[in-house]
mmCIF file as gemmi writes it, N, C-alpha and C atoms, coordinates in Angstrom:
data_model
loop_
_atom_site.group_PDB
_atom_site.id
_atom_site.type_symbol
_atom_site.label_atom_id
_atom_site.label_alt_id
_atom_site.label_comp_id
_atom_site.label_asym_id
_atom_site.label_entity_id
_atom_site.label_seq_id
_atom_site.pdbx_PDB_ins_code
_atom_site.Cartn_x
_atom_site.Cartn_y
_atom_site.Cartn_z
_atom_site.occupancy
_atom_site.B_iso_or_equiv
_atom_site.pdbx_formal_charge
_atom_site.auth_seq_id
_atom_site.auth_asym_id
_atom_site.pdbx_PDB_model_num
ATOM 1 N N . MET Axp A 1 ? -12.823 9.58 -66.728 1 0 ? 1 A 1
ATOM 2 C CA . MET Axp A 1 ? -13.714 10.256 -67.726 1 0 ? 1 A 1
ATOM 3 C C . MET Axp A 1 ? -13.033 11.717 -68.002 1 0 ? 1 A 1
ATOM 4 N N . ALA Axp A 2 ? -13.014 12.177 -69.13 1 0 ? 2 A 1
ATOM 5 C CA . ALA Axp A 2 ? -12.562 13.449 -69.602 1 0 ? 2 A 1
ATOM 6 C C . ALA Axp A 2 ? -13.457 14.424 -69.329 1 0 ? 2 A 1
ATOM 7 N N . VAL Axp A 3 ? -12.936 15.751 -69.079 1 0 ? 3 A 1
ATOM 8 C CA . VAL Axp A 3 ? -13.907 16.981 -68.863 1 0 ? 3 A 1
ATOM 9 C C . VAL Axp A 3 ? -13.316 17.706 -70.04 1 0 ? 3 A 1
ATOM 10 N N . THR Axp A 4 ? -14.291 18.217 -70.907 1 0 ? 4 A 1
ATOM 11 C CA . THR Axp A 4 ? -14.003 19.144 -72.067 1 0 ? 4 A 1
ATOM 12 C C . THR Axp A 4 ? -14.262 20.59 -71.505 1 0 ? 4 A 1
ATOM 13 N N . LEU Axp A 5 ? -12.961 21.366 -71.551 1 0 ? 5 A 1
ATOM 14 C CA . LEU Axp A 5 ? -13.02 22.742 -71.102 1 0 ? 5 A 1
ATOM 15 C C . LEU Axp A 5 ? -13.223 23.799 -72.17 1 0 ? 5 A 1
ATOM 16 N N . GLY Axp A 6 ? -13.492 23.238 -73.313 1 0 ? 6 A 1
ATOM 17 C CA . GLY Axp A 6 ? -13.563 24.107 -74.334 1 0 ? 6 A 1
ATOM 18 C C . GLY Axp A 6 ? -12.337 24.432 -75.412 1 0 ? 6 A 1
ATOM 19 N N . ARG Axp A 7 ? -12.424 24.738 -76.468 1 0 ? 7 A 1
ATOM 20 C CA . ARG Axp A 7 ? -11.364 24.746 -77.513 1 0 ? 7 A 1
ATOM 21 C C . ARG Axp A 7 ? -10.561 23.596 -77.557 1 0 ? 7 A 1
ATOM 22 N N . ARG Axp A 8 ? -11.314 22.39 -77.474 1 0 ? 8 A 1
ATOM 23 C CA . ARG Axp A 8 ? -10.759 21.049 -77.516 1 0 ? 8 A 1
ATOM 24 C C . ARG Axp A 8 ? -9.574 20.927 -76.332 1 0 ? 8 A 1
ATOM 25 N N . ARG Axp A 9 ? -9.812 21.569 -75.334 1 0 ? 9 A 1
ATOM 26 C CA . ARG Axp A 9 ? -8.844 21.439 -74.05 1 0 ? 9 A 1
ATOM 27 C C . ARG Axp A 9 ? -9.622 20.408 -73.492 1 0 ? 9 A 1
ATOM 28 N N . VAL Axp A 10 ? -8.859 19.311 -72.829 1 0 ? 10 A 1
ATOM 29 C CA . VAL Axp A 10 ? -9.409 18.277 -72.011 1 0 ? 10 A 1
ATOM 30 C C . VAL Axp A 10 ? -8.566 17.85 -71.144 1 0 ? 10 A 1
ATOM 31 N N . TRP Axp A 11 ? -8.987 17.822 -69.778 1 0 ? 11 A 1
ATOM 32 C CA . TRP Axp A 11 ? -8.137 17.3 -68.782 1 0 ? 11 A 1
ATOM 33 C C . TRP Axp A 11 ? -9.029 15.98 -68.263 1 0 ? 11 A 1
ATOM 34 N N . ILE Axp A 12 ? -8.209 14.995 -67.681 1 0 ? 12 A 1
ATOM 35 C CA . ILE Axp A 12 ? -8.96 13.696 -67.144 1 0 ? 12 A 1
ATOM 36 C C . ILE Axp A 12 ? -8.514 13.627 -65.598 1 0 ? 12 A 1
ATOM 37 N N . PRO Axp A 13 ? -9.504 14.216 -64.783 1 0 ? 13 A 1
ATOM 38 C CA . PRO Axp A 13 ? -9.365 14.165 -63.35 1 0 ? 13 A 1
ATOM 39 C C . PRO Axp A 13 ? -9.606 12.856 -62.729 1 0 ? 13 A 1
ATOM 40 N N . ASP Axp A 14 ? -9.237 12.668 -61.666 1 0 ? 14 A 1
ATOM 41 C CA . ASP Axp A 14 ? -9.515 11.378 -61.051 1 0 ? 14 A 1
ATOM 42 C C . ASP Axp A 14 ? -10.783 10.876 -60.688 1 0 ? 14 A 1
ATOM 43 N N . VAL Axp A 15 ? -11.628 11.913 -60.328 1 0 ? 15 A 1
ATOM 44 C CA . VAL Axp A 15 ? -12.905 11.962 -59.985 1 0 ? 15 A 1
ATOM 45 C C . VAL Axp A 15 ? -13.754 13.061 -60.588 1 0 ? 15 A 1
ATOM 46 N N . VAL Axp A 16 ? -14.873 12.647 -61.228 1 0 ? 16 A 1
ATOM 47 C CA . VAL Axp A 16 ? -15.861 13.671 -61.842 1 0 ? 16 A 1
ATOM 48 C C . VAL Axp A 16 ? -17.341 13.323 -61.353 1 0 ? 16 A 1
ATOM 49 N N . VAL Axp A 17 ? -17.987 14.454 -60.784 1 0 ? 17 A 1
ATOM 50 C CA . VAL Axp A 17 ? -19.342 14.299 -60.439 1 0 ? 17 A 1
ATOM 51 C C . VAL Axp A 17 ? -20.045 15.287 -61.397 1 0 ? 17 A 1
ATOM 52 N N . ALA Axp A 18 ? -20.889 14.823 -62.292 1 0 ? 18 A 1
ATOM 53 C CA . ALA Axp A 18 ? -21.641 15.591 -63.354 1 0 ? 18 A 1
ATOM 54 C C . ALA Axp A 18 ? -23.119 15.15 -63.518 1 0 ? 18 A 1
ATOM 55 N N . ALA Axp A 19 ? -23.803 16.147 -64.219 1 0 ? 19 A 1
ATOM 56 C CA . ALA Axp A 19 ? -25.288 15.978 -64.367 1 0 ? 19 A 1
ATOM 57 C C . ALA Axp A 19 ? -25.579 14.567 -64.93 1 0 ? 19 A 1
ATOM 58 N N . GLN Axp A 20 ? -26.639 14.222 -64.497 1 0 ? 20 A 1
ATOM 59 C CA . GLN Axp A 20 ? -27.113 12.683 -64.909 1 0 ? 20 A 1
ATOM 60 C C . GLN Axp A 20 ? -28.159 12.927 -65.868 1 0 ? 20 A 1
ATOM 61 N N . GLY Axp A 21 ? -28.323 11.889 -66.804 1 0 ? 21 A 1
ATOM 62 C CA . GLY Axp A 21 ? -29.271 11.538 -67.753 1 0 ? 21 A 1
ATOM 63 C C . GLY Axp A 21 ? -28.644 11.386 -69.249 1 0 ? 21 A 1
ATOM 64 N N . PRO Axp A 22 ? -29.408 10.871 -70.028 1 0 ? 22 A 1
ATOM 65 C CA . PRO Axp A 22 ? -28.943 10.796 -71.416 1 0 ? 22 A 1
ATOM 66 C C . PRO Axp A 22 ? -28.545 12.081 -72.118 1 0 ? 22 A 1
ATOM 67 N N . GLY Axp A 23 ? -27.397 12.174 -72.621 1 0 ? 23 A 1
ATOM 68 C CA . GLY Axp A 23 ? -27.076 13.425 -73.345 1 0 ? 23 A 1
ATOM 69 C C . GLY Axp A 23 ? -26.865 14.472 -72.3 1 0 ? 23 A 1
ATOM 70 N N . ALA Axp A 24 ? -26.985 14.621 -71.082 1 0 ? 24 A 1
ATOM 71 C CA . ALA Axp A 24 ? -27.046 15.902 -70.299 1 0 ? 24 A 1
ATOM 72 C C . ALA Axp A 24 ? -25.685 16.234 -70.105 1 0 ? 24 A 1
ATOM 73 N N . SER Axp A 25 ? -24.595 15.513 -70.334 1 0 ? 25 A 1
ATOM 74 C CA . SER Axp A 25 ? -23.356 15.989 -70.176 1 0 ? 25 A 1
ATOM 75 C C . SER Axp A 25 ? -22.227 15.563 -71.022 1 0 ? 25 A 1
ATOM 76 N N . ALA Axp A 26 ? -22.629 14.687 -71.97 1 0 ? 26 A 1
ATOM 77 C CA . ALA Axp A 26 ? -21.696 14.294 -73.02 1 0 ? 26 A 1
ATOM 78 C C . ALA Axp A 26 ? -21.231 15.546 -73.79 1 0 ? 26 A 1
ATOM 79 N N . ASP Axp A 27 ? -20.028 15.459 -74.213 1 0 ? 27 A 1
ATOM 80 C CA . ASP Axp A 27 ? -19.38 16.544 -75.257 1 0 ? 27 A 1
ATOM 81 C C . ASP Axp A 27 ? -19.681 16.253 -76.581 1 0 ? 27 A 1
ATOM 82 N N . GLU Axp A 28 ? -19.505 17.061 -77.448 1 0 ? 28 A 1
ATOM 83 C CA . GLU Axp A 28 ? -19.972 16.726 -78.813 1 0 ? 28 A 1
ATOM 84 C C . GLU Axp A 28 ? -18.933 15.786 -79.552 1 0 ? 28 A 1
ATOM 85 N N . ASP Axp A 29 ? -17.66 15.376 -78.896 1 0 ? 29 A 1
ATOM 86 C CA . ASP Axp A 29 ? -16.797 14.462 -79.599 1 0 ? 29 A 1
ATOM 87 C C . ASP Axp A 29 ? -17.054 13.13 -78.889 1 0 ? 29 A 1
ATOM 88 N N . GLY Axp A 30 ? -17.898 13.038 -77.849 1 0 ? 30 A 1
ATOM 89 C CA . GLY Axp A 30 ? -18.184 11.786 -77.219 1 0 ? 30 A 1
ATOM 90 C C . GLY Axp A 30 ? -16.862 11.183 -76.495 1 0 ? 30 A 1
ATOM 91 N N . ILE Axp A 31 ? -15.957 12.162 -75.92 1 0 ? 31 A 1
ATOM 92 C CA . ILE Axp A 31 ? -14.837 11.682 -75.273 1 0 ? 31 A 1
ATOM 93 C C . ILE Axp A 31 ? -14.767 11.947 -73.749 1 0 ? 31 A 1
ATOM 94 N N . GLY Axp A 32 ? -15.86 12.57 -73.459 1 0 ? 32 A 1
ATOM 95 C CA . GLY Axp A 32 ? -16.058 12.882 -71.923 1 0 ? 32 A 1
ATOM 96 C C . GLY Axp A 32 ? -17.322 13.815 -71.807 1 0 ? 32 A 1
ATOM 97 N N . VAL Axp A 33 ? -17.265 14.778 -70.683 1 0 ? 33 A 1
ATOM 98 C CA . VAL Axp A 33 ? -18.429 15.474 -70.329 1 0 ? 33 A 1
ATOM 99 C C . VAL Axp A 33 ? -18.042 16.933 -70.577 1 0 ? 33 A 1
ATOM 100 N N . VAL Axp A 34 ? -19.004 17.707 -70.725 1 0 ? 34 A 1
ATOM 101 C CA . VAL Axp A 34 ? -18.762 19.298 -70.819 1 0 ? 34 A 1
ATOM 102 C C . VAL Axp A 34 ? -18.707 19.664 -69.584 1 0 ? 34 A 1
ATOM 103 N N . ALA Axp A 35 ? -17.799 20.817 -69.294 1 0 ? 35 A 1
ATOM 104 C CA . ALA Axp A 35 ? -17.54 21.343 -68.284 1 0 ? 35 A 1
ATOM 105 C C . ALA Axp A 35 ? -18.802 21.937 -67.329 1 0 ? 35 A 1
ATOM 106 N N . SER Axp A 36 ? -19.624 22.378 -68.197 1 0 ? 36 A 1
ATOM 107 C CA . SER Axp A 36 ? -20.911 23.014 -67.786 1 0 ? 36 A 1
ATOM 108 C C . SER Axp A 36 ? -21.857 22.158 -66.983 1 0 ? 36 A 1
ATOM 109 N N . ALA Axp A 37 ? -21.469 20.906 -66.987 1 0 ? 37 A 1
ATOM 110 C CA . ALA Axp A 37 ? -22.449 19.802 -66.641 1 0 ? 37 A 1
ATOM 111 C C . ALA Axp A 37 ? -21.626 19.152 -65.443 1 0 ? 37 A 1
ATOM 112 N N . VAL Axp A 38 ? -20.376 19.514 -65.149 1 0 ? 38 A 1
ATOM 113 C CA . VAL Axp A 38 ? -19.556 19.188 -63.84 1 0 ? 38 A 1
ATOM 114 C C . VAL Axp A 38 ? -19.986 20.045 -62.525 1 0 ? 38 A 1
ATOM 115 N N . HIS Axp A 39 ? -20.209 19.189 -61.604 1 0 ? 39 A 1
ATOM 116 C CA . HIS Axp A 39 ? -20.37 19.833 -60.296 1 0 ? 39 A 1
ATOM 117 C C . HIS Axp A 39 ? -19.018 19.817 -59.407 1 0 ? 39 A 1
ATOM 118 N N . LEU Axp A 40 ? -18.248 18.782 -59.599 1 0 ? 40 A 1
ATOM 119 C CA . LEU Axp A 40 ? -17.04 18.726 -58.802 1 0 ? 40 A 1
ATOM 120 C C . LEU Axp A 40 ? -16.098 17.886 -59.537 1 0 ? 40 A 1
ATOM 121 N N . VAL Axp A 41 ? -14.813 18.239 -59.525 1 0 ? 41 A 1
ATOM 122 C CA . VAL Axp A 41 ? -13.779 17.368 -59.794 1 0 ? 41 A 1
ATOM 123 C C . VAL Axp A 41 ? -12.819 17.223 -58.632 1 0 ? 41 A 1
ATOM 124 N N . ALA Axp A 42 ? -11.981 16.092 -58.527 1 0 ? 42 A 1
ATOM 125 C CA . ALA Axp A 42 ? -11.099 15.764 -57.457 1 0 ? 42 A 1
ATOM 126 C C . ALA Axp A 42 ? -9.782 15.235 -58.224 1 0 ? 42 A 1
ATOM 127 N N . GLU Axp A 43 ? -8.681 15.439 -57.805 1 0 ? 43 A 1
ATOM 128 C CA . GLU Axp A 43 ? -7.383 15.075 -58.217 1 0 ? 43 A 1
ATOM 129 C C . GLU Axp A 43 ? -6.653 14.503 -56.885 1 0 ? 43 A 1
ATOM 130 N N . VAL Axp A 44 ? -5.996 13.515 -57.199 1 0 ? 44 A 1
ATOM 131 C CA . VAL Axp A 44 ? -5.024 12.885 -56.193 1 0 ? 44 A 1
ATOM 132 C C . VAL Axp A 44 ? -3.793 13.467 -56.747 1 0 ? 44 A 1
ATOM 133 N N . VAL Axp A 45 ? -2.928 14.266 -56.048 1 0 ? 45 A 1
ATOM 134 C CA . VAL Axp A 45 ? -1.781 14.914 -56.477 1 0 ? 45 A 1
ATOM 135 C C . VAL Axp A 45 ? -0.739 13.745 -56.837 1 0 ? 45 A 1
ATOM 136 N N . SER Axp A 46 ? -0.1 13.762 -58.028 1 0 ? 46 A 1
ATOM 137 C CA . SER Axp A 46 ? 0.89 12.832 -58.558 1 0 ? 46 A 1
ATOM 138 C C . SER Axp A 46 ? 2.416 13.212 -58.037 1 0 ? 46 A 1
ATOM 139 N N . GLN Axp A 47 ? 3.139 12.161 -58.003 1 0 ? 47 A 1
ATOM 140 C CA . GLN Axp A 47 ? 4.557 12.501 -57.523 1 0 ? 47 A 1
ATOM 141 C C . GLN Axp A 47 ? 5.478 13.271 -58.587 1 0 ? 47 A 1
ATOM 142 N N . GLY Axp A 48 ? 6.233 13.987 -58.093 1 0 ? 48 A 1
ATOM 143 C CA . GLY Axp A 48 ? 7.047 14.83 -59.198 1 0 ? 48 A 1
ATOM 144 C C . GLY Axp A 48 ? 6.714 16.213 -59.302 1 0 ? 48 A 1
ATOM 145 N N . GLU Axp A 49 ? 7.619 17.081 -59.192 1 0 ? 49 A 1
ATOM 146 C CA . GLU Axp A 49 ? 7.516 18.572 -59.378 1 0 ? 49 A 1
ATOM 147 C C . GLU Axp A 49 ? 6.46 18.994 -60.442 1 0 ? 49 A 1
ATOM 148 N N . ARG Axp A 50 ? 6.758 18.423 -61.678 1 0 ? 50 A 1
ATOM 149 C CA . ARG Axp A 50 ? 5.855 18.901 -62.865 1 0 ? 50 A 1
ATOM 150 C C . ARG Axp A 50 ? 4.396 18.458 -62.712 1 0 ? 50 A 1
ATOM 151 N N . HIS Axp A 51 ? 4.264 17.197 -62.112 1 0 ? 51 A 1
ATOM 152 C CA . HIS Axp A 51 ? 2.692 16.641 -61.826 1 0 ? 51 A 1
ATOM 153 C C . HIS Axp A 51 ? 2.149 17.56 -60.864 1 0 ? 51 A 1
ATOM 154 N N . GLN Axp A 52 ? 2.835 17.718 -59.775 1 0 ? 52 A 1
ATOM 155 C CA . GLN Axp A 52 ? 2.421 18.593 -58.663 1 0 ? 52 A 1
ATOM 156 C C . GLN Axp A 52 ? 1.868 20.013 -59.095 1 0 ? 52 A 1
ATOM 157 N N . GLU Axp A 53 ? 2.711 20.532 -59.846 1 0 ? 53 A 1
ATOM 158 C CA . GLU Axp A 53 ? 2.349 22.084 -60.341 1 0 ? 53 A 1
ATOM 159 C C . GLU Axp A 53 ? 1.188 21.924 -61.271 1 0 ? 53 A 1
ATOM 160 N N . ARG Axp A 54 ? 0.981 20.859 -62.194 1 0 ? 54 A 1
ATOM 161 C CA . ARG Axp A 54 ? -0.207 20.765 -62.983 1 0 ? 54 A 1
ATOM 162 C C . ARG Axp A 54 ? -1.362 20.474 -62.102 1 0 ? 54 A 1
ATOM 163 N N . ASP Axp A 55 ? -1.329 19.474 -61.037 1 0 ? 55 A 1
ATOM 164 C CA . ASP Axp A 55 ? -2.51 19.351 -60.211 1 0 ? 55 A 1
ATOM 165 C C . ASP Axp A 55 ? -2.84 20.474 -59.269 1 0 ? 55 A 1
ATOM 166 N N . ARG Axp A 56 ? -1.989 21.055 -58.586 1 0 ? 56 A 1
ATOM 167 C CA . ARG Axp A 56 ? -2.222 22.374 -57.805 1 0 ? 56 A 1
ATOM 168 C C . ARG Axp A 56 ? -2.512 23.512 -58.368 1 0 ? 56 A 1
ATOM 169 N N . VAL Axp A 57 ? -1.878 23.763 -59.677 1 0 ? 57 A 1
ATOM 170 C CA . VAL Axp A 57 ? -2.05 25.327 -60.31 1 0 ? 57 A 1
ATOM 171 C C . VAL Axp A 57 ? -2.783 25.108 -61.423 1 0 ? 57 A 1
ATOM 172 N N . ARG Axp A 58 ? -2.221 24.388 -62.498 1 0 ? 58 A 1
ATOM 173 C CA . ARG Axp A 58 ? -2.848 24.488 -63.773 1 0 ? 58 A 1
ATOM 174 C C . ARG Axp A 58 ? -4.219 24.088 -63.966 1 0 ? 58 A 1
ATOM 175 N N . LYS Axp A 59 ? -4.386 22.851 -63.305 1 0 ? 59 A 1
ATOM 176 C CA . LYS Axp A 59 ? -5.755 22.253 -63.335 1 0 ? 59 A 1
ATOM 177 C C . LYS Axp A 59 ? -6.789 22.964 -62.553 1 0 ? 59 A 1
ATOM 178 N N . ARG Axp A 60 ? -6.374 23.624 -61.349 1 0 ? 60 A 1
ATOM 179 C CA . ARG Axp A 60 ? -7.158 24.556 -60.586 1 0 ? 60 A 1
ATOM 180 C C . ARG Axp A 60 ? -7.58 25.53 -61.368 1 0 ? 60 A 1
ATOM 181 N N . ARG Axp A 61 ? -6.712 26.265 -62.04 1 0 ? 61 A 1
ATOM 182 C CA . ARG Axp A 61 ? -7.042 27.522 -62.853 1 0 ? 61 A 1
ATOM 183 C C . ARG Axp A 61 ? -8.024 27.03 -64.001 1 0 ? 61 A 1
ATOM 184 N N . ALA Axp A 62 ? -7.658 26.166 -64.802 1 0 ? 62 A 1
ATOM 185 C CA . ALA Axp A 62 ? -8.518 25.705 -65.88 1 0 ? 62 A 1
ATOM 186 C C . ALA Axp A 62 ? -9.942 25.164 -65.513 1 0 ? 62 A 1
ATOM 187 N N . TYR Axp A 63 ? -10.012 24.59 -64.283 1 0 ? 63 A 1
ATOM 188 C CA . TYR Axp A 63 ? -11.48 23.991 -63.902 1 0 ? 63 A 1
ATOM 189 C C . TYR Axp A 63 ? -12.255 25.418 -63.379 1 0 ? 63 A 1
ATOM 190 N N . ALA Axp A 64 ? -11.465 26.313 -62.746 1 0 ? 64 A 1
ATOM 191 C CA . ALA Axp A 64 ? -12.15 27.492 -62.351 1 0 ? 64 A 1
ATOM 192 C C . ALA Axp A 64 ? -12.719 28.456 -63.745 1 0 ? 64 A 1
ATOM 193 N N . ARG Axp A 65 ? -11.794 28.64 -64.524 1 0 ? 65 A 1
ATOM 194 C CA . ARG Axp A 65 ? -12.112 29.42 -65.888 1 0 ? 65 A 1
ATOM 195 C C . ARG Axp A 65 ? -13.186 28.657 -66.519 1 0 ? 65 A 1
ATOM 196 N N . ALA Axp A 66 ? -13.436 27.334 -66.436 1 0 ? 66 A 1
ATOM 197 C CA . ALA Axp A 66 ? -14.577 26.534 -67.051 1 0 ? 66 A 1
ATOM 198 C C . ALA Axp A 66 ? -15.818 26.549 -66.293 1 0 ? 66 A 1
ATOM 199 N N . GLY Axp A 67 ? -15.763 27.289 -65.156 1 0 ? 67 A 1
ATOM 200 C CA . GLY Axp A 67 ? -16.964 27.309 -64.21 1 0 ? 67 A 1
ATOM 201 C C . GLY Axp A 67 ? -17.291 26.136 -63.316 1 0 ? 67 A 1
ATOM 202 N N . ILE Axp A 68 ? -16.249 25.139 -63.288 1 0 ? 68 A 1
ATOM 203 C CA . ILE Axp A 68 ? -16.674 24.055 -62.356 1 0 ? 68 A 1
ATOM 204 C C . ILE Axp A 68 ? -16.55 24.462 -60.846 1 0 ? 68 A 1
ATOM 205 N N . PRO Axp A 69 ? -17.632 24.261 -60.069 1 0 ? 69 A 1
ATOM 206 C CA . PRO Axp A 69 ? -17.658 25.155 -58.784 1 0 ? 69 A 1
ATOM 207 C C . PRO Axp A 69 ? -16.844 24.456 -57.705 1 0 ? 69 A 1
ATOM 208 N N . VAL Axp A 70 ? -16.569 23.101 -57.768 1 0 ? 70 A 1
ATOM 209 C CA . VAL Axp A 70 ? -15.656 22.655 -56.459 1 0 ? 70 A 1
ATOM 210 C C . VAL Axp A 70 ? -14.507 21.828 -57.18 1 0 ? 70 A 1
ATOM 211 N N . TYR Axp A 71 ? -13.354 21.944 -56.681 1 0 ? 71 A 1
ATOM 212 C CA . TYR Axp A 71 ? -12.063 21.176 -56.969 1 0 ? 71 A 1
ATOM 213 C C . TYR Axp A 71 ? -11.595 20.727 -55.727 1 0 ? 71 A 1
ATOM 214 N N . VAL Axp A 72 ? -11.445 19.433 -55.513 1 0 ? 72 A 1
ATOM 215 C CA . VAL Axp A 72 ? -10.895 18.772 -54.269 1 0 ? 72 A 1
ATOM 216 C C . VAL Axp A 72 ? -9.424 18.27 -54.75 1 0 ? 72 A 1
ATOM 217 N N . ILE Axp A 73 ? -8.383 18.624 -53.869 1 0 ? 73 A 1
ATOM 218 C CA . ILE Axp A 73 ? -7.302 18.207 -54.047 1 0 ? 73 A 1
ATOM 219 C C . ILE Axp A 73 ? -6.691 17.289 -52.994 1 0 ? 73 A 1
ATOM 220 N N . ILE Axp A 74 ? -6.359 16.104 -53.186 1 0 ? 74 A 1
ATOM 221 C CA . ILE Axp A 74 ? -5.951 15.207 -52.091 1 0 ? 74 A 1
ATOM 222 C C . ILE Axp A 74 ? -4.338 15.052 -52.398 1 0 ? 74 A 1
ATOM 223 N N . ASP Axp A 75 ? -3.59 15.654 -51.446 1 0 ? 75 A 1
ATOM 224 C CA . ASP Axp A 75 ? -2.305 15.765 -51.665 1 0 ? 75 A 1
ATOM 225 C C . ASP Axp A 75 ? -1.404 15.178 -50.629 1 0 ? 75 A 1
ATOM 226 N N . ALA Axp A 76 ? -0.825 14.045 -50.94 1 0 ? 76 A 1
ATOM 227 C CA . ALA Axp A 76 ? 0.081 13.392 -49.917 1 0 ? 76 A 1
ATOM 228 C C . ALA Axp A 76 ? 1.396 13.651 -50.064 1 0 ? 76 A 1
ATOM 229 N N . HIS Axp A 77 ? 1.726 14.66 -51.045 1 0 ? 77 A 1
ATOM 230 C CA . HIS Axp A 77 ? 3.239 15.076 -51.368 1 0 ? 77 A 1
ATOM 231 C C . HIS Axp A 77 ? 3.494 16.508 -50.548 1 0 ? 77 A 1
ATOM 232 N N . ASP Axp A 78 ? 2.664 16.919 -49.834 1 0 ? 78 A 1
ATOM 233 C CA . ASP Axp A 78 ? 2.866 18.323 -49.244 1 0 ? 78 A 1
ATOM 234 C C . ASP Axp A 78 ? 3.503 18.164 -47.818 1 0 ? 78 A 1
ATOM 235 N N . ASN Axp A 79 ? 3.912 17.156 -47.3 1 0 ? 79 A 1
ATOM 236 C CA . ASN Axp A 79 ? 4.592 16.688 -46.095 1 0 ? 79 A 1
ATOM 237 C C . ASN Axp A 79 ? 3.372 16.878 -45.005 1 0 ? 79 A 1
ATOM 238 N N . GLN Axp A 80 ? 2.104 16.869 -45.458 1 0 ? 80 A 1
ATOM 239 C CA . GLN Axp A 80 ? 1.122 17.135 -44.246 1 0 ? 80 A 1
ATOM 240 C C . GLN Axp A 80 ? -0.098 16.157 -44.516 1 0 ? 80 A 1
ATOM 241 N N . GLY Axp A 81 ? -0.149 15.595 -45.829 1 0 ? 81 A 1
ATOM 242 C CA . GLY Axp A 81 ? -1.205 14.906 -46.162 1 0 ? 81 A 1
ATOM 243 C C . GLY Axp A 81 ? -2.641 15.569 -46.286 1 0 ? 81 A 1
ATOM 244 N N . THR Axp A 82 ? -2.439 16.628 -46.899 1 0 ? 82 A 1
ATOM 245 C CA . THR Axp A 82 ? -3.698 17.721 -46.969 1 0 ? 82 A 1
ATOM 246 C C . THR Axp A 82 ? -4.635 17.216 -47.953 1 0 ? 82 A 1
ATOM 247 N N . VAL Axp A 83 ? -5.906 17.496 -47.636 1 0 ? 83 A 1
ATOM 248 C CA . VAL Axp A 83 ? -7.073 17.389 -48.531 1 0 ? 83 A 1
ATOM 249 C C . VAL Axp A 83 ? -7.579 18.818 -48.653 1 0 ? 83 A 1
ATOM 250 N N . THR Axp A 84 ? -7.782 19.494 -49.714 1 0 ? 84 A 1
ATOM 251 C CA . THR Axp A 84 ? -8.146 20.674 -49.905 1 0 ? 84 A 1
ATOM 252 C C . THR Axp A 84 ? -9.382 20.665 -50.821 1 0 ? 84 A 1
ATOM 253 N N . ASP Axp A 85 ? -10.483 21.539 -50.282 1 0 ? 85 A 1
ATOM 254 C CA . ASP Axp A 85 ? -11.795 21.6 -51.029 1 0 ? 85 A 1
ATOM 255 C C . ASP Axp A 85 ? -11.683 23.143 -51.418 1 0 ? 85 A 1
ATOM 256 N N . VAL Axp A 86 ? -11.615 23.337 -52.646 1 0 ? 86 A 1
ATOM 257 C CA . VAL Axp A 86 ? -11.531 24.693 -53.208 1 0 ? 86 A 1
ATOM 258 C C . VAL Axp A 86 ? -12.854 24.835 -54.001 1 0 ? 86 A 1
ATOM 259 N N . THR Axp A 87 ? -13.578 25.8 -53.122 1 0 ? 87 A 1
ATOM 260 C CA . THR Axp A 87 ? -14.875 26.203 -53.783 1 0 ? 87 A 1
ATOM 261 C C . THR Axp A 87 ? -14.615 27.426 -54.475 1 0 ? 87 A 1
ATOM 262 N N . ILE Axp A 88 ? -14.912 27.461 -55.825 1 0 ? 88 A 1
ATOM 263 C CA . ILE Axp A 88 ? -14.555 28.655 -56.463 1 0 ? 88 A 1
ATOM 264 C C . ILE Axp A 88 ? -15.77 29.657 -56.356 1 0 ? 88 A 1
ATOM 265 N N . PRO Axp A 89 ? -15.377 30.846 -55.785 1 0 ? 89 A 1
ATOM 266 C CA . PRO Axp A 89 ? -16.492 31.833 -55.609 1 0 ? 89 A 1
ATOM 267 C C . PRO Axp A 89 ? -16.954 32.514 -56.908 1 0 ? 89 A 1
ATOM 268 N N . GLU Axp A 90 ? -18.052 33.267 -56.904 1 0 ? 90 A 1
ATOM 269 C CA . GLU Axp A 90 ? -18.564 34.093 -57.937 1 0 ? 90 A 1
ATOM 270 C C . GLU Axp A 90 ? -17.651 35.306 -58.318 1 0 ? 90 A 1
ATOM 271 N N . GLY Axp A 91 ? -17.531 35.715 -59.379 1 0 ? 91 A 1
ATOM 272 C CA . GLY Axp A 91 ? -16.71 36.954 -59.59 1 0 ? 91 A 1
ATOM 273 C C . GLY Axp A 91 ? -15.353 36.793 -60.152 1 0 ? 91 A 1
ATOM 274 N N . PRO Axp A 92 ? -14.371 37.801 -59.932 1 0 ? 92 A 1
ATOM 275 C CA . PRO Axp A 92 ? -13.146 37.655 -60.639 1 0 ? 92 A 1
ATOM 276 C C . PRO Axp A 92 ? -12.181 36.649 -60.089 1 0 ? 92 A 1
ATOM 277 N N . ALA Axp A 93 ? -12.532 35.976 -58.816 1 0 ? 93 A 1
ATOM 278 C CA . ALA Axp A 93 ? -11.607 35.021 -58.5 1 0 ? 93 A 1
ATOM 279 C C . ALA Axp A 93 ? -11.693 33.672 -59.243 1 0 ? 93 A 1
ATOM 280 N N . LYS Axp A 94 ? -12.907 33.55 -60.008 1 0 ? 94 A 1
ATOM 281 C CA . LYS Axp A 94 ? -13 32.406 -60.866 1 0 ? 94 A 1
ATOM 282 C C . LYS Axp A 94 ? -12.053 32.293 -61.994 1 0 ? 94 A 1
ATOM 283 N N . ALA Axp A 95 ? -11.507 33.332 -62.478 1 0 ? 95 A 1
ATOM 284 C CA . ALA Axp A 95 ? -10.537 33.447 -63.682 1 0 ? 95 A 1
ATOM 285 C C . ALA Axp A 95 ? -9.139 33.442 -63.253 1 0 ? 95 A 1
ATOM 286 N N . SER Axp A 96 ? -9.009 33.551 -61.869 1 0 ? 96 A 1
ATOM 287 C CA . SER Axp A 96 ? -7.456 33.663 -61.36 1 0 ? 96 A 1
ATOM 288 C C . SER Axp A 96 ? -6.695 32.448 -61.461 1 0 ? 96 A 1
């Protein structure tokens, strides 16, 4: 399911946990859910440097800017098999 982050910017995470109920989270284009209704997104990091940078950096920043409070990263490509739960705090760190 796609997550609409505003200005027609959309990401498709591997897992989305969003508000429930008719129309509670649907975006206006009907392609996914609005970021304000999303409680958690999770990504399984893909193989390849370009994909890893996207999942570890670009998506984390985009989700934080959109106000999504929890981003879980499952990363088998960091040579440690790490699962990272990134809880975005209130304040300036949200936009970093």
